[in-house]
C-alpha positions, 0 to 999 in steps of 0.5 A: 412086912417084918420078918418078926410077923412071918416068924410069929405066923409060923410059931402059931402054926407049929404050936397049934399043930402040936395039939391038932395033929395032922391038920396043918393045912386046916390050921393055916387056913384058919390063921389066914381067916383070922388075919384077913378078919374073916370067919371060918366054917368047917364042914366034916364028920364028928370026931375029926378035931374041929372043936380042938382046932378052934380051942387051941387056936384061940389059946395060941392067939391069946384070945378069949374063947367060948363054945356054943353047942347049937341045938334044934330048940335054941332061941336067938337070945341063947346066942346074943343075950337078953334083957332081964328085969332086976327087981332090986334096981327096978330096971331092965339090964342086958345080960350078954350072951356067949357071942360076947367073946373074941373067938366063938366056936359055933358047934354044929351050927346047922342043927339050929333053926334058921332064926338062930343062924341068922342071929349071927349075921350082924355080928359076923359082918359088923362086929356088933349086935342089936337087941331091942333097939340098942347096939352092943359092940363085940370084943376086938378080934371077934372071930367065928369058927363054925362047924357043921355036920354033912347035910345028909345027917339027921336033924340038920338045917342048910345054912342060907346063902346070906349066912354062908357068904359071911364065912370067908372060907368053908373047908374040911379037915378030913381024915389024917394020913395013915402015918399021922393016925398011927402016931396019934394011936401010939401017943393018945393024940395031941389033946393031952398037950393042950394044958401046956399051951402058952399064948404065942401072941401078947396084947396088941400082937394080933392087931399088928399082924392084921395090919401087916397082912393088910399092908402086903403089896398086890401088883396090878397083874395079880389084881387083873387075874383076880378080876378075871376070875370074878368076871369068869364066874359071872359069865359061865353058863354052868353057874346059877350066880357069880361071885360078888364084889364082897367075895372078891375083896375077901379073896384079896385079903385072904391072899395077902394073909397067905403071903404073910404066912409064907414070909412074903411081902407081896401076893403071887398068883399062887396065893390067890389059887391057894385060898380060892377053892375054900372061898368059892365052892360054897358061894357058887354052884353048878346048875346041873351035875359036874365032875369038878368043883366051881373053883377047879373049873374057873382056875382051869379056864382063866389063865394066870399072869 
């Protein structure tokens, strides 16, 4: 890991924080997802800055951005695109949908019916879409930031488990602190600064950042700790299911990204613990009621190295 890459991460965070005021932890999680080649789902109430975060991060990373508002009457073609007949050429032509971008904001994803939600599965896992027997590759760096409203709100459909598993992290923004909110009320928020945002990264920088993240060293004791967390999730009688090997792989990649963001060339148990809750709590659930989250229980029961 070069010092330059760590400095770039901090510059990305600080530049984004100037627009998305009071949400630095969420910005760091979003950046960790990007570097780990994962996707991010933000579950929270309207008006807390989910769209602004997605748009600003894309601009700071120098990536193309599209926003797709999910609604109850959407069709898969509205996301992926469709094949139309061109009378002049007398042949069919594929018209790409909004998913053909580098950063896709899937806004209020749980307002769309399950068939539309599932249209994203192949794209998020393989970086490609298949339409009428043909495969189309998505742009390099494809990344989904999806938002969903709390399920108790009217007109929402719960995401299937297979869809949730494609998201590396599920997080919440929450309300800003009292002091941050006071600053926002005085200044009108950070959205006015968006027009002056300039990309921190140039062509090829994101690829190099991802390569640097993937090269972060993970010592055997940290691997042992990770494996014990995975095993414990499958052994605890309180859970319906345990964490999958795919979740374990993503946990390690996110921890590497977290280490890079904090300027380290190796993963600590603290990095595993930092990303663990947002990776775990949407993947496994208690059979009954509990006063703590699945991640809290596992971190409490599995001793650190």
